[in-house]
N, C-alpha and C positions, 0 to 999 in steps of 0.2 A: 670485513663490517662490523660497527658498531650499533649491536641489537639497542640496548640502550638508546639511545637516540634513535636508531629508525624507530621504535615502540614510540616513544613520546612525541615522531612528531605524527605517525601515524592517526596517534588517539586526539591529536588536537587538529588535524587536517576532518578529519570521520567528525568529533564536534563540534567544527563550525556549519555544517554542510546540517542545513534546513531537509524535509522529510517533503516537503514542496519544490525543492531545488531538483530533485534528479527523479522527479511524478513520481513519489510515495502518496500516498494515501497517510494524517498526520497522527493518526488515530488519541485517546484522547489517558494511553496509560504509559506518554511519558517517565520516567523517573531520572533522565538524565537526558543534556542537552545532545543534538544534531540527531545525528542517523544511531541503529543499534549495529553492533558488530556484524552482527549476522542479515541484515542487512546491506551495506559491502559488500560482504563476502558473497552473495548473492550476483551482488550489483556486477562482482569480476570477477565472477562462475569459478570459485576458490572455493571448499571445508570452511564452515565455519571453524574447524578447534582449530585451522592450521594459523587463520586470520586470527584468532584469537592469541594464541603463543607466539606469533610478532607483535600484537601487543603489549604483551605480557614478558619482552624480550626473550624468550627462547623457539623462535622459532629456525629454524635451519635457511639458510640464505636464497631469497629465494629469487628466480629464475629470469631475466629481462620479459621475457611473456606476463610473469606475475604481475612485476610492474607494473610493464605499460599499461595494464590491466587496471590494479591496483589507482593507479592516476587516472588513468580517467573515470572510475567508478567517483573520485574522491573527487571529481571538477580542478585535477591540479594547475594552475598556473606552465610558461614557460620556464622558469625560475624556480619555482616548485618540484619537477616533476626531474629538473637536472639535481637538486636538493635530493631525491627520494632514493636516483641508483645510486649519489654520492656515496649516502648514508651505510646502502646496502653493498657497494662493495663493485659494480655492476656497470657497464660501461653504457652509458644508454646506446640507444641504436640512435646511425646518421642519419637526420631527415634525408627525405629523400632527393632533395634541390632545391637550389638559392630561392630563398624568398623574394617577389616585390613587391610585395604592403610596404609604402613607405610610410613611417611611424609620424601618425597630423604632424606633431611638434616638429619634426625636418619639413614638412614641407609648410607648416608655415612661417622657419625658417626662412627654409628659399623665397617665398613672398613677399618677406620682409630684405632682403638679402639686394637692391636696388645700380648698387654701381662694382659690386659683384658677378661673375659668372658660373656658376655652381649648376651644378648637376650632381643624378644623386646612380650608380652605379652598382648591383651586388655582382655576388664571386663569377657569374656568369659572364663579365662585363658589359649587361644591357644595360644602358640607359632606360633608366624606369620613372624619371624624375630630371624637369629644370625649372631654371627659372625662366623668366621674358629675355634675360640678358646671354644667360646658356643660348640662347635661340639664334640670338644676333650673329655672337662670334661664329659659332658652329654653323647650325643646320635647323629647322624647323621638323625637330622630332616626331612632329605631333606629324607631319607629311612621308613619313617611311614607316612601313608596313612594321610592325611589332616584330617578327620575326628576324625583320634583316635591322632593331633595333641594334644593332652589337657593337661596337669598336674595337674590340681585335678582327670582327668578320672583314669590319670597315678597312681596318689595315692592311690585311693577307688579302682580300679578294676586291675593292675598289676596281671597277676601272681604268681608271687614273690615276695612278704610281703619284703625278704629283700633289696629288691633290687624298691622295686616302686617309693625309689626315692632318686636315683640315688646314695647310697651307703653315704648318710650326713645323722648329727646328723638332730635333731632337727623337727623328721618327724612328729609329735603330734599335736605342734607348726604350722606347716604350715599345717595343714589338717585344723587346726581349721580357724583358717586366711582365711586360702582360705572359705571356707566353707561360713565363714561371708563375706569374698566382693562375689561373690558368690550370699548369699538372699541379699543384696542389689543391684546390676548389674543387682540382677530379680526385685527391685522395679523401677529402674531406665528403665528396656526395656522390661516392663509386656507383652510388642506382638512379641518377641522375641518364634519361635518355639526351636529353637538349648537350646537355655538353660530350656525351659519347658520339654527340651528330655531328658537334662542330669541331673535334678532332681528327672524327673519319675523314668529312672534310675539307677541312684543311689543308689538312697530311694532302690530302689527293688532289686538293688545283693550286695549294702553293710550295715551292722547295724551299722558301725562305719557312715558310714555319717548318714544317716535317723538320728540317735541321737544326732547327732549335729546340723542338717537342724531343727530336733525339737524344738531345743533349739532355735530359732530365735534368735543366734545372729552374731552380724554385728562387721565387725572391721578392722583395718587397717592396717599397716605397711609397717614402711623407712628403718629401716636397724638392720642383727642382725647378730651375730658369726658363725660360724660353720665348724664345722669339717666332712670331708670330706675321705672319706676310696676310691681309686681311681683303676682302676685292673693294671694300669700299670705304674703310678708313687709313687703308697705307699700312708700315709694321708697325710693331707692339711686341714692348720689351715684357712681358708678364712674370711673376711671379704659381707655380700651381705648388694647392698645395691638397692634399687625400688628407682627410680627415673621418676614424669608423667608425659607426653610427651602429651602437653597442646594441648587441645581444641582435643585432641581423642579418652581420656579415654583409653590410652592407662597408657602401663608399660615398663619402661626401668632398667632391672634388670642387676646389674653387681656385677660379683664376683672376690676377686683383693686379694691380699695374701700382708702381708708388708714385706718393700723393702731389699733385702739384704737377708729376714729369706729364710728358704730351701724350704718350701711352691712358693712361690717367683717363686725360679730356678726351680720348680718339674713345674709350669706354664709354663716357656717358653720354656721349653725343652720339653712338650706341644704344644706346637706352633707352633715348629718345627715339632715333631712328627708326630702331626694331628692324625691322628682315623689311619692310618698305621697298622696292624698287628704284634708287639715288637716279636712274642712268633719268639721261636727258634728249626731246625729242626734239625734236625739228617745227616745229607750226607749219603748216603748210595755208597759206594764203586763198578767195578762194579764186578759182579758174579764172 
C-alpha cells in the first residue's frame, strides 16, 4: 500500500467533484474546492475519521469493499478505479462477465474498412460487431439469434460439420485456440453464468470440445493464413489478424487478401454484391 500516493489521489479525486455531481446542495460556505471529506465518507458508507486518516496517509489498508465504495462515491472511471486498487495494494474485483459494448471509435473503424472483412468478438467469442464485408464473407450475423451468435458454439455444435468454420481451413487449429482462450476467459470471469453454461453445454454435446477442455490448454494467437472456399466467389487466400481492443477484453478480427491477387479481387466483388443471392433463375415465357 502506497499511503502517500493513495492520500494524494483521494484528495485530488474529491476536489474535482462538485456537490451537484453527486446530488448534494452546493451551499455557500465552502472554503475548499470540490466535496468535503465528510460528504465523501457519507457517500462511501465509511466513517469520517477513517476517510480523513486515508487522506492524511495514516489509515490502515482499506478492504476491497471500502475501495469499491470509494470508487463509486468519487465517480471513478475504469482506469482510475484500477489505479485506486493498485495504490491500496488490493487486487480489484473481477468483472461479472465480458463486456459487449464496443467503443464508438472501433465501430467507426469498422465502417471505414471497406476492403477488409472485420468483426469484433468478446472474451466469450460472441460476435458483437461486424462490417458489411464480414457479413458477405461469413453470414448475416443480424439474422442469428444473439444467444447463438458465438463462434465457439458454432464451431463445435453446428449441424453441418463441413460448414462449422465457414469453409475455412485450419478448423482444428481454431478449435484448439478457441478452447484455450475460453478457458483463460473462465479464469478471468469466474462468476459469469454464460461462460459456465457454454462450457457445460459444449462438454455434454461435443466430445471434441470435452477432450480439448480437459487438457487445460491455454493459448493465444495473432496471425494466421487461411484458405476459404466461399460459395459465391470460390477459393480465397486470406490473412487473419487479431488485434486487441484496449481495456475491453475484446478482439478485432481482420481478414485481408494480398493486394493485386485474385483473392483481393474476390473480396472487392463481395463488398459490392454483399449478401445478394446471385443464383440465376430461368425465366419462363407465357404458356
